[in-house]
VOBA-1610 file (N, C-alpha, C; in pm, whole numbers, padded with zeros to 5 digits, always signed):
BEGIN
Leu-02855-11442+00991Leu-02912-11332+00914Leu-02996-11242+01002Gly-03070-11308+01094Gly-03154-11229+01179Gly-03072-11141+01271Ser-02961-11194+01328Ser-02880-11115+01414Ser-02814-11000+01336Ser-02773-11032+01215Ser-02707-10931+01131Ser-02803-10820+01097Cys-02926-10855+01065Cys-03028-10751+01034Cys-03057-10664+01155Ser-03065-10735+01272Ser-03098-10658+01392Ser-02982-10562+01427Gly-02857-10604+01395Gly-02743-10519+01419Gly-02748-10396+01332Leu-02783-10418+01204Leu-02796-10308+01110Leu-02904-10210+01160Val-03016-10267+01203Val-03127-10181+01245Val-03083-10101+01368Phe-03013-10171+01460Phe-02967-10102+01582Phe-02868-09988+01550Ser-02777-10020+01451Ser-02678-09918+01412Ser-02749-09799+01349Ser-02844-09830+01265Ser-02918-09725+01193Ser-02993-09638+01296Cys-03054-09701+01396Cys-03130-09629+01498Cys-03036-09542+01581Ala-02918-09594+01614Ala-02817-09516+01691Ala-02773-09391+01616Ala-02749-09413+01480Ala-02709-09297+01400Ala-02818-09191+01395Cys-02942-09239+01379Cys-03055-09146+01379Cys-03065-09068+01506Cys-03043-09139+01621Cys-03055-09075+01751Cys-02946-08965+01766Arg-02822-09004+01720Arg-02715-08903+01728Arg-02743-08783+01646Ala-02793-08804+01526Ala-02824-08690+01439Ala-02939-08605+01501Ala-03040-08672+01555Ala-03152-08600+01617Ala-03102-08521+01736Leu-03012-08583+01816Leu-02957-08514+01937Leu-02877-08391+01890Gly-02800-08405+01782Gly-02720-08292+01732Gly-02810-08179+01687Leu-02919-08212+01615Leu-03013-08111+01574Leu-03081-08046+01689Ala-03107-08124+01793Ala-03178-08068+01915Ala-03081-07968+01986Val-02951-08000+01991Val-02856-07911+02060Val-02847-07778+01983Val-02841-07788+01845Val-02831-07670+01766Val-02958-07583+01782Ala-03075-07649+01781Ala-03198-07574+01797Ala-03204-07511+01940Met-03152-07580+02041Met-03153-07524+02177Met-03065-07402+02183Lys-02947-07402+02120Lys-02859-07288+02119Lys-02923-07172+02043Arg-02993-07204+01936Arg-03059-07093+01858Arg-03173-07033+01941Asn-03251-07119+02009Asn-03362-07067+02092Asn-03305-06988+02211Leu-03197-07034+02270Leu-03137-06965+02386Leu-03089-06826+02344Ser-03027-06818+02224Ser-02970-06689+02182Ser-03080-06595+02134Ser-03198-06643+02110Ser-03306-06551+02062Ser-03400-06509+02172Leu-03387-06569+02291Leu-03477-06533+02402Leu-03406-06423+02492Pro-03485-06343+02559Pro-03429-06247+02653Pro-03356-06324+02766Cys-03249-06258+02819Cys-03167-06327+02923Cys-03251-06345+03050Ser-03255-06469+03103Ser-03325-06497+03225Ser-03225-06533+03336Ile-03096-06513+03310Ile-02995-06541+03408Ile-02972-06420+03496Asp-02961-06443+03624Asp-02931-06336+03717Asp-02789-06281+03684Glu-02780-06154+03647Glu-02653-06097+03603Glu-02550-06100+03719Ser-02597-06090+03842Ser-02501-06091+03958Ser-02429-06223+03967Leu-02483-06331+03912Leu-02412-06460+03916Leu-02300-06466+03818Cys-02302-06377+03717Cys-02198-06380+03611Cys-02107-06259+03611Gln-02112-06185+03725Gln-02033-06062+03734Gln-01891-06091+03780Cys-01795-06019+03726Cys-01659-06022+03770Cys-01645-05946+03902Pro-01578-06001+04004Pro-01569-05937+04133Pro-01484-05804+04130Ile-01412-05783+04021Ile-01327-05665+04010Ile-01407-05547+03941Cys-01450-05573+03819Cys-01525-05462+03747Cys-01671-05464+03770Leu-01725-05572+03831Leu-01868-05584+03860Leu-01953-05584+03738Glu-01900-05631+03626Glu-01979-05639+03503Glu-01981-05788+03457Val-02080-05816+03372Val-02091-05952+03318Val-01963-05990+03247Met-01907-06112+03269Met-01782-06150+03214Met-01801-06206+03070Phe-01815-06112+02972Phe-01819-06149+02833Phe-01672-06177+02787Gly-01649-06290+02726Gly-01517-06323+02683Gly-01451-06430+02769Lys-01317-06430+02769Lys-01242-06534+02841Lys-01251-06516+02991Ile-01268-06627+03065Ile-01284-06624+03212Ile-01180-06721+03277Tyr-01113-06674+03377Tyr-01029-06758+03462Tyr-01103-06789+03589Thr-01076-06909+03644Thr-01146-06947+03766Thr-01038-06992+03870Cys-01065-06971+03996Cys-00976-07011+04108Cys-01008-07157+04143Pro-00939-07220+04233Pro-00971-07358+04268Pro-01108-07379+04324Glu-01169-07271+04376Glu-01306-07282+04430Glu-01410-07254+04323Gly-01369-07217+04202Gly-01464-07196+04095Gly-01509-07051+04072His-01450-06958+04152His-01487-06817+04131His-01424-06760+04007Gly-01502-06689+03927Gly-01455-06639+03799Gly-01400-06495+03805Ile-01322-06457+03706Ile-01269-06325+03688Ile-01242-06300+03542Cys-01258-06175+03494Cys-01226-06142+03356Cys-01079-06167+03325Ala-01052-06254+03228Ala-00914-06297+03204Ala-00825-06187+03137His-00888-06104+03052His-00808-06013+02968His-00766-05890+03048Glu-00855-05831+03125Glu-00830-05703+03189Glu-00814-05717+03341Cys-00915-05766+03409Cys-00918-05767+03555Cys-00814-05857+03614Phe-00792-05972+03555Phe-00691-06068+03611Phe-00552-06001+03617Gly-00521-05921+03518Gly-00393-05853+03516Gly-00374-05749+03628Thr-00482-05702+03687Thr-00476-05598+03790Thr-00440-05662+03926Leu-00450-05794+03937Leu-00422-05855+04069Leu-00272-05848+04096Ser-00239-05813+04217Ser-00096-05790+04254Ser-00039-05922+04317Gly+00097-05923+04324Gly+00162-06038+04384Gly+00187-06150+04291Pro+00286-06233+04318Pro+00322-06344+04222Pro+00214-06453+04225Asn+00136-06469+04335Asn+00039-06576+04346Asn-00098-06536+04288Lys-00125-06409+04277Lys-00253-06355+04231Lys-00371-06429+04300Leu-00409-06375+04417Leu-00509-06432+04499Leu-00649-06398+04447Cys-00739-06491+04459Cys-00884-06468+04419Cys-00943-06362+04510Pro-01010-06260+04457Pro-01067-06157+04536Pro-01175-06202+04631Gln-01233-06324+04599Gln-01347-06370+04684Gln-01303-06463+04793Cys-01217-06562+04763Cys-01179-06661+04867Cys-01035-06654+04904Arg-00960-06564+04837Arg-00817-06547+04868Arg-00727-06670+04844Arg-00776-06763+04760Arg-00690-06875+04724Arg-00619-06837+04594Pro-00490-06885+04584Pro-00416-06844+04463Pro-00466-06912+04333Tyr-00454-06840+04223Tyr-00497-06894+04094Tyr-00401-06992+04037Gly-00274-06982+04078Gly-00171-07070+04029Gly-00100-07009+03909Val+00003-07084+03866Val+00083-07038+03755Val+00004-07039+03628Arg-00081-07138+03604Arg-00165-07152+03487Arg-00310-07156+03532Pro-00380-07048+03543Pro-00520-07045+03587Pro-00609-07130+03499Cys-00710-07187+03557Cys-00805-07269+03484Cys-00904-07181+03414Arg-00951-07221+03295Arg-01056-07156+03218Arg-01192-07200+03267Gly-01286-07106+03277Gly-01423-07137+03306Gly-01502-07156+03178Ile-01470-07258+03103Ile-01522-07271+02966Ile-01671-07290+02964Met-01727-07367+03058Met-01873-07386+03063Met-01944-07255+03085Val-01894-07177+03180Val-01958-07046+03206Val-01944-06955+03085Glu-01828-06958+03017Glu-01807-06878+02900Glu-01913-06915+02793Gln-01937-07043+02771Gln-02033-07085+02673Gln-02174-07045+02704Ile-02212-07056+02834Ile-02344-07017+02873Ile-02364-06866+02852Ile-02272-06788+02893Ile-02279-06641+02875Ile-02282-06603+02725Ala-02198-06674+02647Ala-02192-06643+02505Ala-02318-06679+02431Ala-02386-06781+02474Ala-02510-06829+02407Ala-02633-06752+02447Ser-02631-06686+02564Ser-02750-06613+02617Ser-02752-06472+02560Arg-02872-06415+02564Arg-02887-06277+02516Arg-02888-06188+02640Trp-02825-06067+02622Trp-02811-05976+02734Trp-02846-05831+02692Pro-02900-05752+02779Pro-02927-05610+02748Pro-02795-05533+02750Cys-02789-05430+02671Cys-02671-05348+02663Cys-02656-05266+02792Lys-02534-05262+02853Lys-02512-05190+02975Lys-02522-05038+02957Tyr-02517-04991+02834Tyr-02524-04849+02809Tyr-02666-04797+02797Gly-02763-04888+02798Gly-02901-04845+02790Gly-02953-04812+02651Cys-02899-04877+02549Cys-02947-04846+02413Cys-03070-04925+02372Thr-03126-05001+02464Thr-03248-05080+02451Thr-03232-05206+02361Glu-03111-05231+02308Glu-03086-05350+02225Glu-03038-05465+02313Thr-03063-05585+02265Thr-03012-05703+02331Thr-02926-05782+02232Tyr-02821-05846+02276Tyr-02732-05922+02191Tyr-02686-06048+02259Ala-02645-06146+02181Ala-02583-06263+02233Ala-02453-06224+02305Gly-02419-06294+02408Gly-02292-06262+02478Gly-02170-06264+02389Ser-02168-06352+02286Ser-02058-06360+02192Ser-02043-06236+02108Gln-02152-06154+02100Gln-02149-06033+02017Gln-02134-05905+02099Met-02143-05920+02228Met-02156-05805+02318Met-02032-05717+02315Val-01910-05768+02316Val-01792-05685+02318Val-01780-05604+02195Glu-01813-05663+02078Glu-01813-05591+01954Glu-01918-05479+01954His-02033-05507+02015His-02138-05403+02020His-02099-05289+02111Phe-02035-05320+02224Phe-01991-05212+02313Phe-01903-05111+02243Ala-01819-05156+02155Ala-01729-05065+02085Ala-01799-04973+01989Lys-01918-05013+01940Lys-01988-04937+01842Lys-02122-04874+01895Cys-02156-04909+02021Cys-02287-04865+02072Cys-02302-04715+02067Pro-02411-04665+02007Pro-02428-04516+02001Pro-02454-04453+02132Ala-02487-04534+02232Ala-02513-04477+02374Ala-02392-04484+02460Arg-02277-04539+02412Arg-02161-04551+02496Arg-02103-04413+02535Pro-02084-04387+02664Pro-02027-04257+02706Pro-01896-04227+02640Val-01880-04101+02604Val-01754-04056+02539Val-01693-03943+02619Pro-01565-03918+02612Pro-01506-03806+02681Pro-01552-03673+02625Cys-01593-03585+02706Cys-01633-03452+02660Cys-01514-03384+02596Pro-01525-03324+02477Pro-01413-03259+02411Pro-01353-03142+02496Ala-01437-03085+02582Ala-01391-02969+02663Ala-01325-03004+02795Cys-01376-03110+02866Cys-01323-03138+02997Cys-01290-03284+03021Glu-01307-03372+02920Glu-01270-03516+02929Glu-01362-03600+03016Glu-01466-03538+03075Glu-01559-03618+03157Glu-01641-03711+03065Ala-01659-03835+03109Ala-01737-03934+03029Ala-01885-03895+03035Val-01941-03876+02914Val-02082-03830+02904Val-02153-03912+02791Pro-02276-03962+02821Pro-02351-04024+02708Pro-02374-03926+02600Pro-02359-03961+02477Pro-02377-03873+02359Pro-02507-03794+02366Ala-02615-03856+02399Ala-02747-03790+02402Ala-02753-03680+02511Ser-02661-03687+02607Ser-02658-03586+02716Ser-02553-03483+02700Met-02481-03483+02587Met-02368-03395+02564Met-02412-03247+02563Ala-02524-03214+02503Ala-02567-03075+02496Ala-02603-03026+02638Ala-02675-03106+02716Ala-02703-03071+02853Ala-02578-03052+02938His-02482-03141+02916His-02350-03135+02984His-02282-03006+02954Tyr-02274-02966+02825Tyr-02208-02841+02785Tyr-02273-02719+02851Leu-02404-02721+02857Leu-02478-02608+02914Leu-02455-02604+03071Ala-02460-02720+03133Ala-02445-02725+03277Ala-02301-02686+03322Lys-02202-02722+03242Lys-02061-02692+03274Lys-02018-02555+03218Lys-02106-02495+03137Lys-02078-02366+03073Lys-01956-02371+02981His-01943-02480+02917His-01836-02493+02813His-01873-02408+02692Pro-01772-02354+02621Pro-01803-02279+02498Pro-01879-02367+02398Leu-01993-02319+02356Leu-02083-02391+02266Leu-02148-02294+02169Arg-02113-02297+02046Arg-02175-02205+01950Arg-02306-02262+01901Cys-02391-02170+01855Cys-02522-02211+01809Cys-02536-02181+01662Ala-02575-02281+01587Ala-02596-02262+01441Ala-02723-02193+01411Thr-02732-02130+01291Thr-02858-02065+01247Thr-02931-02165+01157Ala-03062-02169+01172Ala-03142-02274+01110Ala-03217-02219+00991Ser-03237-02305+00890Ser-03329-02280+00780Ser-03413-02407+00762Ser-03498-02405+00666Ser-03588-02520+00645Ser-03512-02646+00594Thr-03397-02627+00533Thr-03325-02742+00471Thr-03189-02771+00534His-03137-02676+00616His-02999-02696+00667His-02974-02601+00783Trp-02860-02615+00847Trp-02809-02526+00948Trp-02678-02464+00898Asn-02659-02337+00924Asn-02537-02264+00882Asn-02450-02245+01009Ile-02324-02276+00996Ile-02229-02260+01111Ile-02108-02183+01059Ile-02088-02063+01117Ile-01969-01987+01085Ile-01863-02017+01188Cys-01760-02080+01148Cys-01654-02121+01242Cys-01553-02007+01262Ser-01469-02023+01358Ser-01360-01925+01382Ser-01270-01918+01262Asn-01223-01797+01228Asn-01130-01783+01118Asn-01002-01856+01153Trp-00951-01928+01055Trp-00826-02005+01075Trp-00708-01916+01038Glu-00619-01898+01129Glu-00500-01815+01104Glu-00394-01894+01025Val-00323-01826+00934Val-00240-01897+00838Val-00123-01972+00904Asp-00087-01933+01027Asp+00025-02002+01091Asp-00023-02103+01196Asp-00154-02135+01198Asp-00203-02232+01296Asp-00139-02368+01279His-00113-02407+01158His-00058-02540+01136His+00085-02554+01188Asp+00152-02438+01211Asp+00284-02443+01272Asp+00283-02444+01423Arg+00173-02400+01480Arg+00160-02386+01627Arg+00074-02498+01688His-00014-02559+01613His-00104-02662+01665His-00106-02785+01576Ser-00141-02900+01635Ser-00158-03019+01557Ser-00303-03035+01510Trp-00394-02961+01575Trp-00530-02966+01538Trp-00608-02843+01592Ile-00724-02815+01530Ile-00809-02704+01576Ile-00949-02765+01591Gly-01022-02740+01698Gly-01151-02793+01722Gly-01255-02685+01758Met-01376-02706+01711Met-01488-02617+01744Met-01616-02699+01771Thr-01697-02661+01869Thr-01815-02735+01903Thr-01939-02649+01881Phe-02046-02710+01830Phe-02167-02639+01792Phe-02290-02710+01839Arg-02396-02634+01852Arg-02530-02691+01883Arg-02627-02652+01775Leu-02714-02749+01739Leu-02818-02721+01645Leu-02945-02676+01724Pro-02989-02557+01696Pro-03094-02497+01788Pro-03224-02567+01798Asp-03269-02638+01693Asp-03397-02704+01697Asp-03385-02856+01710Val-03263-02902+01737Val-03239-03048+01772Val-03181-03046+01911Glu-03269-03083+02006Glu-03234-03060+02150Glu-03106-03125+02195Asp-03083-03251+02152Asp-02974-03327+02209Asp-02845-03325+02122Glu-02848-03264+02005Glu-02740-03278+01910Glu-02631-03177+01942Val-02505-03228+01941Val-02383-03147+01949Val-02289-03196+01839Leu-02237-03101+01763Leu-02142-03135+01659Leu-02005-03081+01691Arg-01903-03156+01655Arg-01764-03116+01684Arg-01692-03117+01544Ala-01641-03000+01505Ala-01565-02989+01381Ala-01419-02990+01422Leu-01339-03061+01344Leu-01197-03083+01372Leu-01116-03070+01249Ile-01009-02981+01254Ile-00911-02971+01148Ile-00781-03022+01202Arg-00728-03129+01141Arg-00603-03193+01187Arg-00496-03163+01083Phe-00375-03123+01130Phe-00265-03097+01045Phe-00167-03211+01046Ser-00111-03245+00925Ser-00016-03352+00917Ser+00116-03309+00990Ala+00179-03401+01061Ala+00302-03373+01127Ala+00425-03385+01038Asp+00406-03441+00918Asp+00518-03456+00825Asp+00527-03336+00731Ser+00604-03344+00627Ser+00621-03235+00535Ser+00529-03238+00418Ser+00421-03316+00426Ser+00329-03326+00310Ser+00244-03200+00290Gly+00230-03118+00396Gly+00154-02993+00382Gly+00005-03016+00371Leu-00041-03133+00421Leu-00183-03168+00416Leu-00255-03141+00545Ala-00385-03117+00539Ala-00469-03110+00655Ala-00598-03192+00625Met-00673-03223+00734Met-00796-03295+00716Met-00899-03237+00803Val-01019-03219+00747Val-01133-03165+00825Val-01233-03278+00848Glu-01285-03292+00969Glu-01383-03398+00998Glu-01493-03336+01087Leu-01611-03398+01081Leu-01722-03357+01165Leu-01775-03477+01244Phe-01795-03455+01375Phe-01844-03564+01464Phe-01979-03531+01521His-02067-03632+01528His-02204-03606+01577His-02228-03686+01702Cys-02323-03644+01783Cys-02361-03713+01911Cys-02487-03799+01888Val-02578-03757+01807Val-02710-03827+01798Val-02730-03897+01661Ala-02710-03823+01552Ala-02739-03882+01424Ala-02639-03835+01317Glu-02613-03923+01215Glu-02523-03890+01112Glu-02571-03770+01032Arg-02481-03679+00994Arg-02518-03557+00923Arg-02428-03539+00799Ala-02492-03508+00687Ala-02414-03469+00566Ala-02393-03316+00577Cys-02278-03273+00528Cys-02248-03127+00537Cys-02160-03084+00422Lys-02165-02953+00398Lys-02076-02888+00301Lys-01981-02798+00368Val-01854-02816+00343Val-01750-02730+00409Val-01701-02629+00310Thr-01682-02506+00357Thr-01634-02397+00273Thr-01518-02332+00342Phe-01409-02315+00266Phe-01294-02233+00306Phe-01292-02107+00221Gly-01268-01993+00283Gly-01265-01864+00208Gly-01393-01787+00231Ser-01381-01656+00230Ser-01498-01571+00255Ser-01528-01476+00141Val-01456-01481+00031Val-01477-01393-00084Val-01540-01471-00195Pro-01662-01429-00246Pro-01723-01503-00353Pro-01627-01515-00473Gly-01625-01633-00532Gly-01535-01659-00645Gly-01398-01709-00603Arg-01364-01697-00473Arg-01234-01740-00419Arg-01258-01829-00298Arg-01331-01937-00321Arg-01366-02026-00212Arg-01336-02168-00254Met-01317-02253-00152Met-01295-02397-00174Met-01404-02473-00105His-01481-02559-00178His-01592-02632-00124His-01567-02783-00135Phe-01622-02859-00042Phe-01632-03001-00048Phe-01737-03052+00044Glu-01783-03173+00025Glu-01887-03231+00107Glu-01834-03356+00175Met-01895-03388+00294Met-01852-03503+00371Met-01968-03543+00464Val-01950-03654+00536Val-02050-03709+00629Val-01987-03716+00767Ser-02065-03685+00871Ser-02015-03684+01007Ser-01986-03824+01054Arg-01899-03833+01156Arg-01866-03958+01224Arg-01927-03956+01362Pro-01946-04073+01426Pro-01992-04076+01566Pro-01892-04011+01659Met-01939-03949+01764Met-01855-03884+01857Met-01758-03981+01929Gln-01797-04111+01931Gln-01712-04213+01994Gln-01577-04222+01929Glu-01568-04181+01800Glu-01441-04189+01726Glu-01353-04063+01746Tyr-01407-03960+01813Tyr-01338-03832+01819Tyr-01204-03841+01888Gln-01204-03896+02014Gln-01080-03895+02093Gln-00975-03982+02032Ser-01017-04090+01963Ser-00914-04179+01905Ser-00858-04125+01778Arg-00914-04015+01724Arg-00868-03968+01596Arg-00810-03824+01599Gln-00831-03751+01710Gln-00793-03610+01703Gln-00642-03587+01686Asp-00556-03683+01727Asp-00417-03665+01713Asp-00359-03747+01597Leu-00444-03803+01514Leu-00398-03889+01406Leu-00415-03820+01270Phe-00338-03861+01175Phe-00360-03814+01039Phe-00336-03936+00948Glu-00448-03986+00894Glu-00434-04106+00811Glu-00454-04071+00661Asp-00345-04042+00597Asp-00352-03995+00460Asp-00416-04100+00370Glu-00381-04228+00388Glu-00429-04333+00301Glu-00570-04378+00331Asp-00611-04361+00456Asp-00748-04401+00502Asp-00821-04279+00552Gln-00880-04207+00460Gln-00941-04078+00496Gln-01081-04094+00552Gly-01137-04213+00537Gly-01270-04237+00593Gly-01373-04132+00539Asp-01447-04073+00628Asp-01552-03975+00588Asp-01494-03833+00605Gly-01370-03816+00633Gly-01311-03680+00633Gly-01263-03640+00496Phe-01203-03526+00488Phe-01162-03471+00360Phe-01019-03412+00380Ala-00921-03463+00303Ala-00784-03412+00310Ala-00764-03308+00205Phe-00690-03202+00237Phe-00669-03091+00143Phe-00530-03031+00172Ser-00487-02949+00079Ser-00359-02879+00089Ser-00369-02758+00177Val-00284-02748+00279Val-00285-02632+00365Val-00253-02505+00280Arg-00162-02517+00189Arg-00125-02399+00105Arg-00242-02354+00022Ser-00322-02446-00032Ser-00438-02405-00112Ser-00539-02329-00030Ala-00563-02373+00099Ala-00657-02306+00187Ala-00603-02169+00230Glu-00473-02162+00260Glu-00419-02036+00305Glu-00410-01932+00191Ser-00413-01975+00066Ser-00417-01881-00044Ser-00547-01802-00048Leu-00649-01849+00028Leu-00773-01780+00033Leu-00783-01678+00149Ala-00675-01666+00223Ala-00674-01584+00345Ala-00692-01435+00316Ile-00756-01370+00404Ile-00767-01221+00403Ile-00717-01173+00541Asp-00614-01085+00537Asp-00551-01034+00657Asp-00498-01145+00745Gly-00448-01250+00682Gly-00389-01358+00758Gly-00489-01457+00815Arg-00615-01455+00775Arg-00714-01546+00826Arg-00794-01609+00713Val-00826-01738+00728Val-00901-01811+00630Val-01044-01834+00685Gly-01144-01791+00612Gly-01281-01812+00653Gly-01316-01958+00647Phe-01391-02010+00747Phe-01423-02152+00758Phe-01570-02161+00797Ala-01655-02225+00710Ala-01798-02236+00743Ala-01847-02373+00708Leu-01960-02414+00773Leu-02019-02542+00753Leu-02167-02523+00721Lys-02217-02603+00624Lys-02362-02607+00601Lys-02403-02753+00631Val-02474-02774+00738Val-02520-02905+00779Val-02658-02933+00731Phe-02680-03040+00657Phe-02813-03069+00597Phe-02902-03146+00692Arg-03032-03119+00687Arg-03128-03190+00771Arg-03150-03327+00721
//
């Protein structure tokens, strides 16, 4: 009986120890993900892109890591030699799972300088949505941080219209839209600056459907902050078409300018080209924006 009891006690203690150890590991992971990163970033950088290897990592026989999804595919030759030691990765490269887990559990500052920190497991998703991520300039395609877009336009002398300000909104008179523009272009774009908001640049875009639906969509993109606006087609009182919408981040501009998503209109507004052209005067349709503060 004594030995049986002692066995039960020992088994119970072992179970308690395992449970306590499991709780300790969970707590350690939580603490690690809530603390600022104390790891030297240079130790976790890919030798190709020179950035921290968030995500899947391949390692060579010597243990050197490389980004598995993008950079590994850029290596030439059938053997794919390690950029650091020149040893081949082999037909089936090894995963650096321990390094992946350490990077995923640690917190890291955003490389775009948005002042936020995220766990490595969340960083790739954050990069796609980061408001500080550089975007191609609509005029020249140069990658520019959104907050620097206004300065970039002025330095490069790109066409940039200036809105007129009031206490509650800004008024923007866009170029008149010619009635046959939808036959000659897939989209029309105009860029504006708000005079009393130093860093803000807005890009208005009208996209025409490539099919026979006869639809168009107007969207507004911002660099700094989301803006609500009222869109007006037509310049004669009593013969105008109005609707309201909300601006999108400039990061979405390049991926959407050649698309027309009839079923997923997002924050844009789809309308009939024929309805807008019925408001034309001398072959031109007036187009104006009222952007609210």
